[in-house]
C-alpha positions in Angstrom: 0.0 0.0 0.0 1.4 3.4 -1.0 1.2 5.9 1.9 0.9 9.6 1.7 4.0 10.2 3.8 6.0 8.2 1.3 4.6 10.3 -1.6 5.7 13.5 0.2 9.2 12.1 0.6 9.3 11.0 -3.1 8.2 14.5 -4.2 10.9 16.1 -2.1 13.6 13.8 -3.4 12.5 14.5 -7.0 12.5 18.2 -6.4 15.8 18.4 -4.6 17.8 15.6 -6.3 19.1 13.9 -3.3 18.2 12.2 0.0 20.2 14.7 2.1 18.6 17.8 0.5 15.1 16.2 0.8 15.8 15.5 4.5 16.7 19.1 5.1 13.5 20.3 3.3 11.3 17.8 5.3 13.1 18.4 8.6 14.1 14.8 9.2 17.3 12.7 8.8 18.8 11.3 5.7 18.4 7.7 7.0 14.7 8.3 7.5 14.3 9.5 3.9 16.2 6.5 2.7 14.0 4.1 4.7 10.8 5.7 3.5 11.9 5.5 -0.1 12.9 1.9 0.3 9.4 1.2 1.8 7.8 3.0 -1.1 9.7 1.0 -3.7 8.7 -2.2 -1.9 5.0 -1.1 -2.0 5.3 -0.2 -5.7 7.2 -3.4 -6.5 9.5 -1.6 -8.9 12.5 0.8 -8.6 11.5 4.5 -8.5 15.0 5.9 -8.4 18.3 5.2 -10.2 21.4 6.2 -8.4 24.6 6.8 -10.5 27.4 8.1 -8.3 26.3 11.3 -6.7 23.4 11.8 -9.1 19.9 10.5 -8.7 17.1 10.4 -11.3 13.6 9.0 -11.5 12.8 5.9 -13.3 9.8 5.9 -15.6 7.6 4.5 -12.7 9.0 7.2 -10.4 8.1 9.9 -12.9 4.6 8.6 -13.2 4.2 8.4 -9.4 5.5 12.0 -8.9 3.0 13.2 -11.5 0.1 11.7 -9.6 1.5 12.7 -6.1 0.4 16.3 -6.2 -3.3 15.5 -7.0 -3.3 12.6 -4.5 -1.9 14.8 -1.7 -4.2 17.7 -2.6 -7.1 15.3 -2.4 -6.0 14.0 1.0 -5.5 17.5 2.3 -9.0 18.4 1.1 -10.4 15.3 2.9 -8.6 16.2 6.1 -9.7 19.8 6.0 -13.3 18.9 5.2 -13.5 16.5 8.1 -12.2 19.2 10.4 -14.7 21.7 9.1 -17.6 19.4 10.1 -16.8 20.5 13.6 -17.7 24.1 12.7 -14.3 25.3 11.6 -12.9 24.8 15.1 -9.9 23.2 13.4 -8.3 23.3 10.0 -5.6 25.2 8.1 -5.4 27.8 5.3 -1.9 28.6 3.9 -2.0 31.7 1.8 0.7 32.8 -0.7 0.5 36.4 -1.9 2.6 38.9 -3.9 3.9 41.8 -1.9 1.4 44.6 -2.8 -1.5 42.2 -2.1 0.1 41.2 1.3 0.2 44.8 2.4 -3.4 45.8 1.3 -5.9 43.0 0.7 -4.5 40.3 2.9 -4.3 42.0 6.4 -8.1 42.8 6.6 -9.1 39.4 5.2 -6.8 37.5 7.7 -8.0 39.6 10.7 -11.6 38.9 9.8 -11.0 35.2 9.3 -9.2 34.8 12.5 -11.9 36.7 14.4 -14.6 34.5 12.9 -12.8 31.2 13.2 -10.1 31.4 15.8 -9.4 27.7 15.7 -8.4 27.8 12.0 -4.6 28.0 11.5 -3.8 30.7 9.0 -0.3 31.4 7.5 1.1 33.7 4.9 4.2 33.7 2.8 5.1 35.9 -0.2 5.8 34.9 -3.8 5.2 36.5 -7.1 3.4 34.7 -9.9 4.1 32.3 -11.6 5.9 30.9 -8.5 2.9 31.4 -6.2 0.7 29.4 -8.7 3.4 26.7 -8.8 3.3 26.5 -5.0 -0.5 26.0 -5.2 -0.2 23.2 -7.7 2.6 21.6 -5.7 0.5 21.4 -2.6 2.4 24.0 -0.6 -0.6 26.3 0.0 -4.4 26.3 -0.2 -4.8 29.8 -1.8 -2.6 31.8 -4.0 -3.1 35.5 -4.7 -1.9 36.2 -8.3 -2.2 38.7 -11.1 -1.8 38.7 -14.8 -1.7 41.3 -17.5 -3.5 41.3 -20.8 -1.7 39.9 -23.8 -0.8 43.3 -25.4 0.6 41.8 -28.6 -2.0 39.0 -29.0 0.9 36.7 -29.7 0.3 34.1 -27.0 -2.8 32.1 -27.5 -2.3 30.3 -24.2 -2.1 33.6 -22.2 -5.8 33.3 -21.1 -5.5 29.6 -20.3 -2.8 29.5 -17.7 -5.3 29.0 -14.8 -7.8 26.8 -16.6 -7.1 23.9 -14.2 -7.8 26.1 -11.1 -10.7 27.7 -9.4 -10.4 31.5 -10.0 -12.0 34.0 -7.7 -11.8 37.5 -9.3 -10.9 40.2 -6.8 -10.2 43.5 -8.6 -8.7 45.2 -11.6 -5.6 47.2 -10.7 -4.5 50.1 -12.9 -0.9 51.0 -13.5 0.3 54.5 -12.7 3.3 56.3 -14.0 6.0 57.5 -11.4 8.4 60.3 -12.2 10.8 62.4 -10.2 9.3 65.6 -8.6 11.4 67.8 -10.9 10.6 65.9 -14.1 9.2 67.8 -17.0 6.0 65.7 -16.9 5.6 65.7 -13.1 2.7 68.2 -13.2 0.9 66.7 -16.2 -2.7 65.5 -15.8 -1.8 62.4 -17.8 1.0 61.3 -20.1 1.4 58.9 -23.0 3.8 56.1 -22.4 5.6 57.1 -25.6 6.5 60.4 -24.0 8.9 58.5 -21.7 10.7 56.9 -24.7 14.1 58.4 -23.9 14.0 57.9 -20.1 15.8 55.3 -18.1 13.4 52.9 -16.5 13.0 51.1 -13.2 11.2 47.8 -13.7 9.6 45.3 -11.3 9.3 41.5 -11.0 10.0 39.4 -14.2 6.3 39.2 -15.1 5.9 43.0 -14.7 9.1 43.7 -16.5 8.0 41.6 -19.5 4.7 43.3 -19.7 6.4 46.8 -19.5 8.5 45.9 -22.5 5.5 44.7 -24.4 3.5 47.9 -23.7 6.4 50.1 -24.6 7.2 48.2 -27.8 3.5 48.5 -28.8 4.0 52.3 -28.4 6.9 52.2 -30.7 10.0 52.0 -28.5 12.0 49.6 -26.3 12.5 50.8 -22.8 16.0 51.2 -21.4 15.8 49.4 -18.1 18.6 50.5 -15.8 17.3 49.0 -12.6 15.0 46.1 -11.6 13.5 45.4 -8.2 10.2 43.9 -7.0 10.4 46.1 -3.8 8.0 49.0 -4.3 9.6 51.3 -1.7 12.9 50.8 -3.6 11.2 51.8 -6.8 10.0 55.0 -5.3 13.5 55.6 -3.8 15.2 55.2 -7.2 12.6 57.4 -8.9 12.8 60.0 -6.2 16.6 60.1 -6.5 16.2 61.0 -10.2 17.5 57.7 -11.5 14.6 56.9 -13.8 10.8 56.5 -14.3 8.5 53.6 -13.6 4.9 52.4 -13.7 3.4 50.9 -10.5 0.1 49.3 -9.6 -2.4 51.5 -7.8 -2.6 48.8 -5.2 1.1 49.3 -4.3 0.5 53.0 -3.9 -1.8 52.4 -1.0 1.0 51.1 1.2 4.0 53.3 0.0 4.4 57.0 0.6 6.2 58.5 -2.4 9.2 60.7 -1.4 10.7 62.9 -4.1 8.4 61.3 -6.7 5.1 62.1 -8.4 2.4 59.8 -9.7 0.8 60.5 -13.1 -1.9 58.5 -15.0 -0.5 57.0 -18.2 -2.1 56.2 -21.5 -2.9 53.8 -22.9 -4.6 52.6 -19.8 -2.9 49.4 -18.6 -4.5 47.2 -16.0 -3.7 43.9 -14.3 -6.3 41.3 -13.1 -5.9 40.3 -9.5 -7.4 37.0 -8.4 -7.4 34.4 -5.7 -6.7 30.9 -6.9 -7.2 27.4 -5.4 -7.5 23.8 -6.6 -10.9 22.4 -7.4 -10.7 19.9 -4.5 -9.7 22.5 -2.0 -12.5 24.9 -3.1 -14.9 22.6 -1.4 -13.2 22.9 1.9 -15.2 25.4 4.1 -12.1 27.1 5.6 -10.8 27.8 2.1 -14.2 29.1 0.9 -14.4 31.3 4.0 -11.0 32.8 3.3 -11.9 33.4 -0.4 -15.0 35.2 0.7 -13.0 37.5 3.0 -10.5 38.3 0.4 -13.3 39.2 -2.0 -14.8 41.4 0.6 -11.5 43.1 1.3 -11.1 43.9 -2.4 -14.4 45.9 -2.5 -13.4 48.3 0.3 
């Protein structure tokens, strides 16, 4: 019989490439990992790993089992959480992953309300930008992922709208991007500016997904931005702009938690927006604690 604990160990070994690294990730000893892998191979009645010197790779059977492990573990988690929820949410767990501007705006109110309503539910939060946050959800490392995506400006990626097709998507809000320029900039007092007016400026860009979208928007306006600095820390973006080192575009959501110093915000055209959503797996969507957390995130987004 294949046990869930053995599947978790197999997934860790596959992800890290060694027993010792898997042991560190799981918080146990290397001999314990080795024993559990041996037990799993005995249950499967076929080798799952091939060891060649210091390298370790999955056999065909091992690859098949790893592919199924995420769905199996997610289903088990859903079953455990649903059983706990029968007792009225006096137990259970919701692990939330969010990108930074969501963590500082939407998440605090939602978490506070969830904790007040269901104090027995364990709630945790870690930060990650998409697509990593979505990978964590699919890998079973969280129950809810806050994520965002931009429209496909060029229309060149037919799969752009399908990246979340296997997930339950709870729309939260649409977040407009705002231009940020130094206080002494020639456009600092403008009511609005066209993105092409910043063609010759040095740029400060954000996370890889934001940076890619910035390039697409600028190229659609007829130029390629010269990106001198890149950081996903919004206070750092304001600091760099305020020091006169470049211009940027930032989500309105981020402006709620950062006080600009030495910088001015100006609406840009064409209007660029990103879609902010909460994501979960179909099995997990039926868990009452997860549903309650999704409801509170949606409520926080309307305030």
